[in-house]
KEKE-3310 file (N, C-alpha, C; in steps of 0.2 Angstrom, whole numbers, plus 5000, padded with zeros to 4 digits):
npx = (6101:6107:6099:6093:6096:6090:6099:6096:6081:6069:6066:6052:6050:6059:6072:6071:6081:6098:6109:6102:6098:6110:6114:6104:6106:6118:6114:6104:6113:6118:6117:6116:6122:6118:6129:6140:6150:6143:6137:6141:6131:6132:6132:6118:6105:6090:6078:6077:6070:6074:6078:6066:6062:6054:6056:6053:6057:6071:6089:6094:6107:6110:6104:6094:6080:6063:6048:6032:6022:6028:6030:6019:6002:5990:5976:5960:5952:5940:5923:5922:5915:5918:5929:5941:5952:5949:5938:5926:5910:5899:5883:5865:5859:5870:5876:5878:5889:5897:5907:5916:5923:5935:5935:5950:5963:5970:5960:5951:5946:5950:5939:5937:5929:5925:5932:5925:5932:5938:5927:5923:5935:5933:5921:5926:5936:5928:5920:5930:5935:5923:5922:5934:5931:5922:5928:5930:5939:5952:5969:5968:5961:5948:5943:5936:5940:5935:5935:5948:5953:5947:5953:5948:5943:5935:5926:5919:5904:5894:5890:5883:5882:5875:5875:5871:5875:5892:5904:5914:5931:5938:5925:5916:5911:5898:5898:5888:5888:5882:5878:5870:5861:5863:5856:5860:5874:5880:5884:5877:5882:5879:5879:5878:5880:5882:5881:5889:5886:5874:5866:5861:5859:5872:5877:5872:5875:5876:5881:5886:5893:5904:5912:5929:5940:5956:5967:5963:5956:5943:5925:5916:5906:5897:5905:5898:5903:5908:5896:5890:5898:5895:5881:5875:5877:5869:5856:5840:5840:5841:5851:5849:5835:5833:5823:5824:5838:5845:5849:5865:5871:5882:5897:5905:5920:5916:5912:5910:5920:5936:5949:5964:5978:5980:5988:5990:5998:6010:6006:5993:5988:5979:5978:5974:5981:5976:5970:5963:5946:5943:5952:5947:5936:5942:5949:5937:5931:5941:5940:5930:5926:5936:5930:5916:5917:5921:5910:5900:5894:5896:5882:5877:5883:5884:5891:5896:5904:5915:5927:5943:5957:5974:5991:5999:5990:5983:5973:5958:5947:5931:5918:5902:5891:5874:5864:5865:5859:5846:5844:5845:5834:5823:5825:5823:5810:5804:5807:5820:5837:5852:5867:5882:5877:5877:5876:5862:5851:5845:5831:5824:5819:5811:5797:5792:5797:5808:5822:5822:5820:5831:5841:5838:5838:5850:5865:5869:5881:5887:5899:5913:5926:5939:5950:5963:5966:5975:5966:5953:5943:5942:5929:5931:5924:5907:5899:5889:5885:5878:5875:5875:5872:5885:5883:5886:5892:5886:5897:5904:5897:5903)
npy = (5410:5396:5388:5371:5358:5343:5328:5315:5308:5310:5297:5288:5279:5272:5260:5251:5246:5249:5247:5249:5262:5269:5266:5272:5286:5289:5288:5299:5309:5312:5325:5340:5356:5372:5380:5373:5358:5344:5329:5312:5299:5283:5266:5258:5248:5253:5248:5238:5226:5223:5235:5242:5253:5267:5274:5291:5299:5300:5302:5306:5302:5291:5281:5272:5262:5266:5260:5267:5266:5267:5280:5287:5292:5280:5277:5276:5260:5256:5261:5276:5285:5296:5309:5316:5324:5331:5337:5331:5322:5308:5309:5310:5298:5289:5291:5304:5318:5329:5343:5354:5370:5383:5400:5405:5417:5418:5415:5425:5441:5458:5464:5457:5446:5429:5423:5418:5408:5402:5397:5387:5379:5374:5366:5356:5350:5345:5336:5327:5322:5316:5305:5299:5296:5286:5275:5270:5276:5276:5277:5290:5305:5306:5295:5278:5261:5252:5261:5263:5251:5250:5260:5273:5290:5304:5317:5333:5338:5348:5362:5371:5386:5394:5409:5417:5424:5429:5421:5428:5432:5421:5416:5402:5388:5376:5363:5353:5338:5327:5313:5307:5298:5302:5300:5286:5284:5294:5304:5314:5328:5337:5352:5361:5376:5383:5394:5390:5395:5402:5395:5400:5399:5400:5397:5387:5372:5362:5348:5339:5323:5314:5299:5296:5289:5286:5285:5285:5297:5298:5299:5287:5273:5269:5256:5240:5236:5248:5255:5247:5250:5264:5266:5262:5274:5284:5296:5304:5319:5337:5351:5362:5365:5360:5359:5360:5363:5378:5384:5389:5401:5401:5410:5421:5427:5440:5445:5456:5458:5452:5441:5436:5424:5416:5406:5390:5387:5376:5374:5375:5363:5348:5332:5324:5328:5338:5355:5362:5364:5375:5385:5389:5397:5408:5413:5416:5427:5437:5443:5452:5469:5479:5489:5486:5474:5480:5485:5476:5459:5442:5432:5420:5406:5397:5383:5374:5361:5356:5351:5345:5354:5356:5357:5363:5370:5385:5398:5407:5419:5424:5436:5442:5455:5453:5462:5473:5471:5471:5484:5490:5485:5490:5503:5504:5501:5512:5521:5527:5531:5523:5527:5519:5507:5507:5520:5529:5541:5553:5548:5543:5530:5529:5529:5516:5509:5501:5504:5505:5492:5486:5490:5484:5470:5457:5459:5451:5440:5432:5418:5411:5400:5395:5385:5392:5388:5384:5379:5377:5383:5376:5372:5374:5377:5383:5397:5406:5420:5428:5444:5455:5471:5477:5477:5490:5493:5504:5517:5515:5524:5534)
npz = (6379:6371:6358:6356:6344:6341:6336:6337:6342:6356:6368:6373:6383:6396:6402:6417:6424:6430:6422:6409:6411:6410:6397:6390:6394:6387:6374:6374:6375:6363:6355:6346:6348:6343:6333:6337:6333:6326:6333:6330:6329:6338:6332:6336:6342:6339:6340:6349:6358:6371:6377:6378:6371:6362:6347:6341:6330:6319:6316:6299:6296:6303:6296:6299:6298:6303:6306:6302:6311:6323:6326:6323:6325:6325:6314:6319:6319:6324:6328:6337:6351:6358:6356:6364:6361:6349:6353:6350:6347:6345:6338:6335:6336:6335:6323:6318:6320:6331:6334:6344:6342:6342:6336:6329:6329:6317:6308:6306:6298:6294:6300:6312:6311:6306:6291:6275:6269:6281:6287:6278:6278:6291:6289:6281:6289:6300:6293:6289:6302:6306:6298:6303:6316:6314:6311:6298:6291:6279:6273:6267:6259:6267:6262:6263:6269:6259:6248:6246:6243:6230:6224:6224:6226:6235:6227:6227:6220:6221:6231:6244:6254:6267:6276:6291:6302:6306:6315:6328:6333:6344:6348:6353:6344:6339:6328:6319:6309:6296:6286:6270:6258:6240:6226:6216:6216:6224:6238:6251:6261:6276:6286:6301:6310:6325:6339:6354:6366:6365:6356:6344:6327:6316:6303:6288:6278:6264:6254:6239:6235:6225:6218:6212:6201:6206:6198:6184:6184:6182:6185:6195:6198:6213:6222:6228:6240:6246:6247:6257:6268:6270:6270:6283:6290:6284:6285:6285:6283:6282:6281:6273:6263:6248:6235:6221:6211:6208:6192:6187:6177:6163:6161:6149:6141:6140:6152:6166:6175:6175:6180:6176:6173:6185:6196:6203:6219:6227:6240:6239:6235:6240:6249:6239:6228:6220:6217:6232:6236:6243:6239:6227:6230:6235:6224:6216:6224:6224:6211:6213:6215:6226:6233:6234:6242:6254:6260:6260:6264:6263:6260:6255:6246:6231:6223:6209:6204:6190:6185:6190:6196:6192:6197:6187:6180:6172:6178:6175:6182:6181:6183:6186:6190:6195:6199:6191:6179:6184:6188:6175:6169:6176:6173:6160:6159:6164:6155:6156:6155:6160:6165:6162:6167:6181:6189:6195:6192:6205:6213:6202:6202:6212:6211:6207:6217:6215:6217:6231:6234:6229:6237:6249:6247:6245:6235:6220:6212:6198:6195:6187:6186:6175:6166:6157:6141:6125:6115:6120:6133:6148:6160:6177:6189:6192:6200:6212:6221:6235:6243:6257:6265:6276:6293:6303:6319:6331:6338:6355:6368:6381)
capx = (6102:6107:6093:6096:6092:6092:6100:6092:6074:6068:6063:6046:6050:6066:6072:6071:6088:6104:6113:6098:6098:6117:6114:6100:6109:6123:6110:6101:6118:6120:6114:6120:6121:6119:6136:6145:6151:6138:6139:6139:6128:6135:6128:6114:6099:6085:6071:6078:6064:6076:6078:6060:6061:6050:6059:6048:6060:6078:6093:6095:6114:6110:6102:6090:6073:6059:6041:6028:6018:6032:6030:6013:5996:5986:5969:5955:5948:5933:5919:5923:5909:5920:5936:5942:5957:5946:5932:5920:5906:5895:5876:5860:5858:5876:5878:5880:5895:5897:5913:5917:5929:5935:5938:5956:5965:5972:5954:5947:5948:5951:5933:5937:5924:5928:5932:5921:5937:5939:5921:5924:5940:5930:5917:5930:5939:5924:5918:5935:5935:5917:5925:5939:5928:5917:5932:5930:5944:5958:5974:5966:5957:5941:5941:5935:5944:5933:5937:5955:5954:5945:5957:5943:5943:5930:5926:5913:5901:5890:5890:5879:5883:5871:5878:5866:5880:5899:5907:5920:5937:5937:5919:5915:5906:5897:5897:5885:5888:5879:5878:5864:5862:5861:5855:5862:5881:5882:5883:5876:5884:5876:5882:5875:5885:5879:5885:5888:5883:5867:5862:5859:5862:5876:5877:5870:5878:5875:5885:5885:5900:5904:5918:5933:5946:5962:5972:5960:5953:5936:5920:5915:5900:5899:5905:5894:5907:5908:5889:5889:5901:5892:5874:5872:5878:5864:5850:5836:5839:5844:5852:5846:5830:5834:5819:5826:5844:5844:5854:5870:5873:5890:5899:5910:5925:5914:5910:5912:5926:5940:5955:5968:5984:5980:5992:5990:6004:6011:6002:5986:5986:5977:5980:5972:5985:5973:5969:5958:5940:5942:5955:5942:5932:5946:5950:5931:5930:5946:5937:5925:5930:5937:5925:5910:5919:5922:5903:5896:5896:5893:5877:5877:5887:5883:5896:5895:5911:5915:5933:5948:5962:5980:5996:6001:5985:5983:5966:5955:5941:5926:5913:5897:5885:5867:5860:5866:5853:5839:5843:5844:5827:5819:5825:5820:5803:5802:5810:5826:5844:5856:5874:5887:5874:5878:5874:5855:5849:5842:5824:5821:5816:5807:5790:5790:5800:5814:5828:5822:5820:5838:5845:5836:5840:5857:5867:5871:5886:5888:5906:5916:5933:5940:5957:5964:5970:5976:5961:5947:5943:5938:5926:5932:5918:5903:5897:5884:5886:5873:5878:5870:5876:5888:5880:5892:5890:5887:5903:5902:5897:5904)
capy = (5403:5393:5383:5364:5354:5336:5324:5309:5310:5308:5291:5289:5275:5270:5254:5252:5244:5254:5247:5252:5270:5272:5266:5277:5292:5290:5290:5305:5314:5313:5330:5345:5363:5377:5384:5368:5352:5339:5322:5306:5293:5277:5261:5256:5244:5257:5245:5232:5225:5223:5242:5244:5260:5268:5280:5295:5301:5297:5306:5303:5300:5285:5276:5267:5262:5266:5259:5273:5264:5268:5287:5291:5290:5275:5279:5271:5255:5254:5267:5280:5289:5302:5311:5322:5329:5335:5340:5329:5317:5305:5311:5308:5290:5285:5292:5311:5320:5336:5346:5361:5373:5390:5404:5407:5424:5418:5413:5431:5446:5464:5466:5452:5440:5423:5423:5412:5402:5399:5392:5381:5374:5370:5361:5351:5347:5341:5330:5321:5320:5312:5298:5297:5293:5281:5269:5268:5280:5273:5281:5294:5311:5304:5288:5272:5256:5250:5265:5263:5245:5251:5266:5278:5296:5308:5324:5337:5341:5354:5364:5378:5388:5400:5412:5422:5428:5427:5421:5433:5429:5418:5413:5395:5386:5369:5361:5346:5336:5321:5311:5304:5296:5307:5296:5279:5284:5300:5305:5321:5329:5343:5355:5366:5379:5387:5397:5385:5399:5404:5391:5404:5396:5405:5395:5380:5370:5356:5347:5332:5321:5308:5295:5297:5284:5290:5284:5287:5303:5298:5297:5280:5271:5267:5249:5237:5236:5254:5256:5243:5254:5270:5266:5263:5281:5288:5298:5308:5326:5342:5358:5367:5362:5361:5355:5360:5366:5384:5384:5394:5402:5401:5417:5421:5432:5447:5446:5463:5458:5446:5441:5431:5422:5413:5399:5387:5385:5369:5374:5375:5356:5344:5325:5320:5331:5343:5361:5362:5368:5382:5390:5391:5402:5414:5416:5420:5433:5442:5446:5457:5475:5480:5494:5482:5470:5484:5487:5470:5453:5436:5429:5413:5404:5390:5381:5368:5359:5353:5347:5347:5359:5354:5362:5366:5374:5393:5399:5413:5420:5428:5438:5447:5457:5452:5468:5478:5469:5473:5491:5492:5483:5495:5510:5504:5501:5519:5525:5531:5528:5522:5528:5514:5502:5508:5526:5530:5548:5553:5548:5541:5524:5529:5528:5509:5505:5496:5506:5503:5484:5484:5492:5480:5463:5456:5459:5444:5439:5425:5417:5406:5398:5391:5384:5395:5384:5386:5377:5378:5385:5371:5375:5371:5378:5389:5399:5411:5423:5433:5448:5460:5476:5476:5481:5493:5494:5511:5518:5515:5531:5533)
capz = (6380:6365:6357:6355:6339:6342:6330:6339:6345:6363:6369:6377:6389:6398:6406:6424:6427:6430:6416:6404:6412:6408:6390:6388:6395:6382:6368:6374:6375:6356:6353:6343:6350:6338:6334:6338:6329:6327:6335:6325:6334:6338:6329:6341:6340:6341:6340:6353:6363:6378:6379:6379:6369:6356:6344:6338:6324:6319:6311:6293:6296:6307:6291:6302:6296:6308:6304:6303:6317:6329:6328:6320:6328:6321:6312:6322:6315:6326:6330:6343:6353:6360:6355:6369:6358:6344:6356:6346:6350:6340:6340:6330:6338:6334:6316:6317:6323:6333:6336:6347:6339:6344:6331:6330:6327:6310:6304:6305:6294:6297:6304:6317:6310:6303:6284:6273:6268:6287:6288:6273:6281:6297:6287:6278:6295:6304:6289:6290:6309:6307:6296:6308:6322:6312:6310:6291:6287:6276:6273:6261:6261:6269:6259:6267:6267:6253:6243:6245:6239:6223:6221:6223:6231:6235:6224:6228:6214:6222:6238:6245:6261:6269:6282:6294:6306:6306:6322:6329:6336:6351:6349:6353:6340:6338:6321:6318:6302:6295:6279:6268:6251:6235:6220:6217:6217:6227:6245:6253:6268:6278:6292:6305:6314:6330:6345:6360:6372:6364:6352:6338:6321:6312:6296:6286:6272:6261:6248:6236:6234:6220:6218:6206:6201:6207:6192:6178:6186:6180:6190:6196:6202:6220:6223:6233:6247:6249:6249:6263:6273:6271:6271:6290:6292:6281:6288:6281:6287:6277:6284:6268:6259:6240:6231:6214:6210:6203:6187:6186:6170:6161:6159:6144:6141:6140:6159:6168:6179:6173:6183:6173:6175:6192:6195:6209:6222:6230:6246:6237:6234:6245:6249:6232:6223:6216:6221:6236:6233:6247:6235:6222:6233:6236:6217:6214:6227:6222:6205:6215:6217:6234:6235:6236:6248:6260:6262:6259:6268:6259:6264:6253:6240:6228:6219:6205:6202:6184:6184:6195:6194:6194:6199:6181:6176:6173:6179:6174:6186:6178:6188:6183:6195:6193:6201:6185:6175:6187:6187:6168:6167:6179:6170:6153:6160:6165:6149:6158:6153:6166:6163:6163:6171:6188:6192:6194:6194:6211:6213:6196:6203:6218:6209:6207:6223:6213:6221:6238:6235:6228:6243:6255:6245:6244:6228:6218:6207:6195:6194:6183:6185:6170:6164:6151:6136:6118:6111:6123:6140:6152:6166:6184:6194:6192:6206:6213:6228:6237:6248:6261:6268:6282:6299:6307:6326:6334:6343:6362:6371:6388)
cpx = (6102:6102:6097:6092:6095:6093:6097:6086:6074:6065:6058:6046:6057:6066:6073:6077:6093:6107:6109:6098:6105:6117:6110:6102:6114:6119:6107:6107:6120:6116:6119:6117:6122:6126:6142:6145:6146:6141:6137:6137:6131:6130:6124:6108:6093:6079:6072:6073:6067:6077:6072:6058:6057:6053:6053:6051:6068:6082:6094:6102:6114:6108:6099:6083:6068:6052:6037:6024:6022:6032:6024:6007:5992:5979:5965:5952:5942:5930:5921:5917:5912:5927:5938:5948:5954:5940:5926:5917:5902:5887:5872:5860:5864:5878:5880:5886:5894:5904:5913:5923:5929:5938:5944:5958:5967:5966:5949:5950:5949:5945:5932:5932:5928:5927:5928:5926:5938:5933:5921:5929:5937:5925:5921:5933:5934:5921:5924:5935:5929:5919:5930:5936:5924:5921:5932:5935:5950:5963:5973:5963:5950:5939:5941:5940:5942:5935:5944:5957:5952:5948:5953:5944:5937:5931:5919:5910:5897:5890:5887:5880:5879:5873:5873:5871:5887:5901:5913:5926:5936:5930:5919:5909:5905:5895:5895:5886:5885:5879:5871:5865:5860:5861:5858:5870:5884:5881:5882:5879:5882:5880:5878:5880:5881:5883:5884:5885:5876:5863:5860:5863:5866:5876:5874:5874:5876:5879:5884:5892:5899:5911:5922:5938:5952:5967:5969:5958:5946:5931:5918:5909:5902:5899:5900:5897:5907:5901:5887:5892:5897:5885:5871:5873:5873:5858:5847:5835:5843:5845:5849:5841:5831:5829:5821:5832:5843:5850:5858:5872:5880:5891:5904:5915:5923:5911:5913:5919:5930:5947:5959:5975:5985:5983:5992:5998:6004:6007:5995:5983:5984:5980:5979:5976:5981:5971:5962:5952:5939:5946:5951:5938:5936:5948:5943:5930:5935:5944:5932:5928:5930:5932:5918:5911:5919:5915:5898:5898:5892:5888:5875:5881:5885:5888:5894:5902:5911:5921:5938:5953:5969:5985:5999:5996:5985:5975:5964:5948:5937:5920:5908:5892:5878:5863:5860:5860:5846:5838:5842:5837:5822:5819:5822:5812:5800:5805:5816:5832:5848:5864:5878:5884:5874:5874:5866:5854:5845:5834:5820:5817:5812:5800:5788:5793:5806:5820:5828:5823:5827:5842:5844:5838:5847:5859:5870:5876:5886:5896:5907:5923:5934:5948:5958:5969:5970:5969:5954:5948:5939:5936:5929:5926:5914:5900:5892:5885:5881:5876:5873:5875:5879:5884:5886:5889:5891:5893:5900:5903:5898:5899)
cpy = (5400:5388:5376:5361:5347:5332:5317:5311:5307:5301:5291:5284:5272:5264:5256:5250:5249:5253:5250:5260:5273:5272:5271:5284:5294:5292:5297:5311:5316:5318:5335:5352:5367:5380:5379:5362:5347:5332:5317:5301:5287:5272:5258:5252:5248:5254:5239:5232:5225:5230:5244:5251:5261:5274:5284:5298:5299:5302:5302:5300:5293:5279:5270:5268:5261:5265:5265:5272:5266:5275:5291:5288:5285:5278:5274:5266:5253:5261:5270:5284:5296:5303:5317:5327:5333:5338:5338:5323:5314:5307:5308:5300:5286:5286:5299:5312:5328:5338:5353:5364:5380:5394:5407:5414:5424:5416:5419:5436:5452:5466:5461:5447:5435:5424:5417:5406:5398:5394:5386:5376:5370:5365:5355:5347:5343:5335:5325:5318:5315:5305:5295:5293:5287:5274:5266:5271:5276:5278:5286:5300:5309:5298:5283:5267:5253:5254:5264:5256:5245:5257:5272:5284:5300:5315:5327:5339:5347:5355:5371:5379:5394:5403:5418:5427:5425:5427:5426:5429:5427:5415:5405:5392:5378:5368:5354:5345:5329:5319:5308:5302:5302:5303:5289:5279:5290:5300:5313:5322:5336:5345:5360:5369:5383:5389:5392:5389:5400:5400:5394:5401:5402:5403:5388:5379:5363:5355:5340:5330:5314:5305:5296:5292:5288:5290:5287:5294:5304:5296:5290:5279:5269:5259:5246:5237:5242:5257:5253:5247:5260:5270:5266:5270:5286:5290:5303:5315:5331:5348:5363:5363:5364:5357:5355:5365:5372:5384:5390:5395:5403:5408:5416:5426:5439:5449:5453:5463:5451:5446:5435:5429:5419:5407:5396:5386:5378:5369:5374:5368:5352:5337:5321:5323:5335:5349:5361:5366:5375:5387:5393:5397:5409:5417:5419:5426:5438:5445:5452:5463:5476:5485:5491:5478:5473:5485:5482:5464:5447:5433:5422:5412:5397:5389:5374:5366:5355:5349:5349:5351:5357:5359:5366:5370:5382:5394:5406:5414:5426:5430:5443:5449:5456:5458:5473:5477:5471:5480:5493:5490:5488:5501:5510:5504:5508:5524:5530:5528:5528:5522:5522:5508:5502:5514:5527:5537:5548:5553:5545:5534:5523:5527:5521:5505:5501:5498:5504:5495:5482:5485:5487:5472:5463:5456:5452:5445:5432:5424:5411:5405:5393:5390:5387:5391:5387:5385:5379:5380:5380:5373:5371:5371:5384:5391:5405:5413:5428:5437:5453:5465:5475:5480:5484:5495:5501:5512:5518:5522:5531:5537)
cpz = (6373:6364:6355:6349:6340:6336:6331:6343:6352:6363:6374:6383:6390:6402:6413:6427:6426:6424:6410:6405:6409:6400:6387:6388:6389:6376:6368:6374:6368:6353:6349:6345:6345:6339:6335:6333:6331:6329:6331:6330:6333:6335:6335:6338:6343:6342:6345:6358:6370:6381:6381:6377:6363:6353:6340:6331:6324:6314:6305:6292:6299:6302:6294:6300:6302:6305:6306:6310:6323:6331:6326:6324:6323:6320:6316:6317:6318:6328:6336:6345:6355:6358:6358:6365:6353:6347:6352:6349:6344:6343:6335:6330:6335:6327:6314:6321:6325:6336:6338:6344:6342:6338:6333:6327:6320:6306:6303:6301:6298:6302:6310:6317:6306:6295:6281:6271:6275:6289:6284:6275:6287:6295:6285:6284:6299:6300:6290:6297:6310:6304:6300:6313:6320:6311:6303:6288:6285:6276:6267:6264:6262:6265:6264:6265:6260:6247:6241:6241:6232:6220:6220:6228:6230:6231:6225:6221:6215:6229:6239:6253:6262:6276:6285:6298:6305:6313:6322:6332:6343:6352:6349:6349:6341:6331:6321:6310:6302:6287:6277:6260:6246:6228:6222:6219:6221:6234:6247:6260:6270:6284:6295:6310:6319:6336:6351:6366:6371:6360:6346:6332:6317:6305:6295:6280:6270:6255:6245:6234:6229:6221:6211:6207:6201:6202:6186:6178:6183:6185:6189:6200:6209:6221:6229:6240:6250:6251:6256:6269:6275:6273:6278:6293:6289:6285:6284:6285:6282:6281:6279:6263:6252:6236:6224:6214:6205:6198:6187:6179:6169:6159:6153:6145:6141:6147:6161:6171:6177:6176:6180:6176:6182:6191:6202:6212:6225:6236:6245:6236:6240:6245:6243:6227:6218:6220:6225:6235:6237:6243:6230:6224:6233:6229:6215:6217:6226:6215:6207:6217:6224:6237:6237:6242:6254:6264:6262:6263:6264:6263:6262:6247:6238:6223:6215:6201:6195:6183:6189:6192:6197:6195:6193:6177:6177:6173:6178:6178:6183:6183:6185:6188:6192:6194:6195:6181:6178:6187:6180:6166:6170:6176:6163:6154:6161:6160:6151:6155:6159:6163:6166:6167:6178:6191:6190:6196:6201:6210:6207:6197:6209:6217:6210:6213:6221:6217:6228:6239:6234:6234:6249:6253:6244:6237:6227:6212:6205:6194:6190:6184:6180:6169:6157:6146:6129:6114:6114:6131:6144:6159:6172:6188:6192:6199:6206:6220:6229:6243:6251:6263:6274:6287:6303:6314:6328:6339:6350:6365:6378:6392)
residu = (MET:ALA:SER:VAL:SER:PHE:ARG:LEU:ALA:PHE:TYR:THR:ARG:CYS:SER:THR:ASN:THR:LYS:GLY:LYS:GLU:LYS:ASN:LYS:LYS:LYS:LEU:ASN:CYS:VAL:LYS:ILE:ASN:GLY:THR:LYS:SER:PHE:SER:PRO:SER:LYS:VAL:ASP:LEU:LEU:SER:GLN:ASN:SER:GLY:LEU:ALA:LEU:THR:SER:VAL:ASP:SER:GLU:ALA:ASN:VAL:TYR:ILE:PRO:LYS:GLU:GLN:PHE:ARG:GLN:ASN:ILE:PRO:THR:LYS:LYS:GLN:LEU:VAL:ASP:PRO:PHE:ARG:GLN:GLY:ILE:ILE:ILE:GLU:GLU:GLY:VAL:GLY:TYR:ARG:GLN:THR:VAL:VAL:ILE:ARG:SER:TYR:GLU:VAL:GLY:PRO:ASP:LYS:THR:ALA:LYS:ILE:GLU:SER:ILE:LEU:ASN:LEU:LEU:GLN:GLU:THR:ALA:LEU:ASN:HIS:VAL:TRP:MET:SER:GLY:LEU:LEU:GLY:ASP:GLY:PHE:GLY:ALA:THR:HIS:GLY:MET:MET:ARG:ASN:ASN:LEU:ILE:TRP:VAL:VAL:SER:ARG:MET:GLN:VAL:GLN:VAL:ASP:HIS:TYR:PRO:ILE:TRP:GLY:GLU:VAL:MET:GLU:ILE:ASP:THR:TRP:VAL:GLY:ALA:SER:GLY:LYS:ASN:GLY:MET:ARG:ARG:ASP:TRP:LEU:LEU:ARG:SER:GLN:ALA:THR:GLY:VAL:ILE:PHE:ALA:ARG:ALA:THR:SER:THR:TRP:VAL:MET:MET:ASN:GLN:GLN:THR:ARG:ARG:LEU:SER:LYS:MET:PRO:ASP:GLU:VAL:ARG:ALA:GLU:LEU:SER:PRO:TRP:PHE:ILE:GLU:LYS:GLN:ALA:ILE:ASN:GLU:GLU:SER:HIS:GLU:LYS:ILE:ASP:LYS:LEU:ASP:ASP:LYS:ALA:LEU:TYR:VAL:ASN:SER:GLY:LEU:LYS:PRO:LYS:ARG:SER:ASP:LEU:ASP:MET:ASN:GLN:HIS:VAL:ASN:ASN:VAL:LYS:TYR:VAL:ARG:TRP:MET:LEU:GLU:ALA:ILE:PRO:ASP:GLU:PHE:LEU:GLU:ASN:HIS:GLN:LEU:SER:SER:ILE:THR:LEU:GLU:TYR:ARG:ARG:GLU:CYS:GLY:SER:SER:ASP:VAL:VAL:GLN:SER:LEU:CYS:GLU:PRO:GLN:HIS:VAL:GLU:LEU:ILE:ASN:ALA:GLY:ILE:GLN:GLN:ASN:ASN:TYR:ASN:CYS:LEU:ASN:GLY:TYR:SER:VAL:SER:SER:GLY:ILE:LEU:GLU:GLY:ASN:GLY:LEU:LEU:ARG:SER:LEU:ASN:GLN:ARG:PRO:SER:SER:TYR:THR:HIS:LEU:LEU:GLN:ILE:LYS:GLY:ASP:SER:LYS:ASN:GLU:GLU:ILE:VAL:ARG:GLY:LYS:THR:ALA:TRP:LYS:LYS:LYS:VAL:ILE:ALA:ALA:PRO:PHE:ALA:PRO)
# end
């Protein structure tokens, strides 16, 4: 059967009189069948109130302007308590948000569990949907109406994610998110991911956001009108208790693993015209050897963002394993030599139990993404990842 490509869009509502039906029938017959000559639509009044029609799209040859409101869903301007289409509801006495999601096939990796990038994308989506339901969302990437009037956008300055369990394909998850104050000019956003069926916590996340002027690309103070919009939604609750932020050391070109020549693609840009922060994580993890990734699973990641990355920037990913230093320190204490900083002779560390502790604790890596420039290398983001051994399930015995 030949597929049909419409040169004029469907109409959502038709006139009830006979004359109107004949007129609408003629319009809907203006179609193009693949492999045939195209039809040229006649000049019609597509927005006539008499016809009672609402056009959802239009042929460019018709040269007719259709306001966006005619075929786009309007962003809510008032607070919503339930969103059946996104499976979302307002919680926490009217200020928090909970969304039910299903792990899709394209969100999992070869082991059938969700990828860390998929989890980060879900965090971002639920955060935006929270603002959507609040009625504060302007025509921007999570920006409120007051932010739009002041030409401000959100940028994340710090993020931490802890993963206890990775959901599998088809698993139904509940994601709770809420916001709170972070200093005078920042906002904190937290998330909690749990199994809908069992209530088991899969992951926790916290982040800090600041405002940037969209034109100057410089950080900005929070205007009073924006503070008035956001403050009623602030609550004192944390998914991850961070009494003090652990400092992430800066790597240099002498790092053990270096991946250079990374270039953003157009698909990596978000609505703020800079590389999405989820892409940074992929660049970081690609610097880790495949042999390690095959046997280990990410248990936590901490990111400190320094500057944005544009479409023309060339990025370098640096990575240094921290467990190498621990092994070397233990060997020096016992007057042994460690070849290459990795291989350890059988039993040489058994006496002080260091080898056993290294096998039990997650391995850690320090990361750095920087823009490779002629004069200096500007930091994009520093990161630290912790890993644990993958648990391989025993084969089913009939």
